[in-house]
Steps between C-alpha positions, in 0.01 A plus 500: 500500500373359828778679688396823329142432605604449863704820507230711335192350667436791741595813311459388138199269474483540122861385458424209733209391281703527180792308650275215617327480162835489319632232737191283455506547123866396483429192710193398298668553163851371572380214718239339276597198293374637169740796507786293647479231232452753221816687602693179555393352168597821316861425599514121519338423166743711296738205486282191515740214417459314175439125499868432431785724605804508270837348571727754667856532622403570862207547737515822704307497828446830682493531879197581710396143574681423824568629849800399716482218755499735796390344833266336567478397133663159455582566133465747216153652479336501156269795443190498282736552207694183580340317210743672265789295643321170441385614158860580406601152618224352284623690195853377565385138533306536174828593333400857416848623598816350652562779751311677780608858583360611837494876556437662836694654786370572847481793743536261793830358380335177381489513117180376343700332224668278759163406650358419158806288423446302819139430406602393149767266636236355732283407200794339322651772280880453483738774614663496158177638350464790747653848477435750779488878468483629858548878473179637345239664722237594240384408152727750329806355674375149415512586131834682511677227697347215301606670176861489618473127574346437159777694328776305676338166420398607147136417569248644256145381568356461852168399651408762761314360800327728748149566626247569226410834657864606507575377148410822308749703706764226482468461121515878457834534676651180357420616146641843584825329599509321165423154640316264268246362747188289462245544779428188706268638772390315813291575812184605315226652717239589236426149378208424271333309786522797735358729234208260443427473873430873522224457240354172629150621582353807678622388843862474382476839331381667822752319723790595275398865514562504875856592605735238641867503603618270220348716226642813663845340493467410129395857419793638697746273319359591160516873575860456617586340165335782306694754707816302429430503126444875510819557701706288259366694203581831669851370567537417128517124557232407248 
């Protein structure tokens, strides 16, 4: 919109005004914490975990939590979604399932499943409990490839671990593929504490109405998930 405003500023002043107003409105709406948390919560809270997850045959962990150890990084980089790897390790140590299936390829030639396996070995998970699926490049391929592993190993019930915001799309496609999965989400953004902080007095209300980069990122991620859900439904994967 700002580019449109720059191009039209001399010959089309009305278009310039409209473009600037639209750009400012988008920034103010998408960048304020109230909208960001509302959108995020609408996805994340669909699969709030119960107090006790059931016993399962395997724990499936989806990629999206690591980046390769390209120079000058000394080791694997964990993204904001890296909690899912540690949460999966916690579930394994609690005895929720005897096997961890890591699903994720990589455009750079460094599969995410391999990186996740290295992190799990670092925290003490034995190799015998880890299965890697290194070919999938999106959630649909995650489900298709994991289903093949489950069929070969005659695994029925799995705990599905991914980011809470991504869980609705992941559960949609896993159910479509006939996988009996129980959601075990991690990486929550819209926590109860964050929701309370936006209402903690008039000052907090005003501050959280102002746009900031973090809120804009949360809104962008939530909108991406909604677009993904719509695309999967159009493709008949729901």
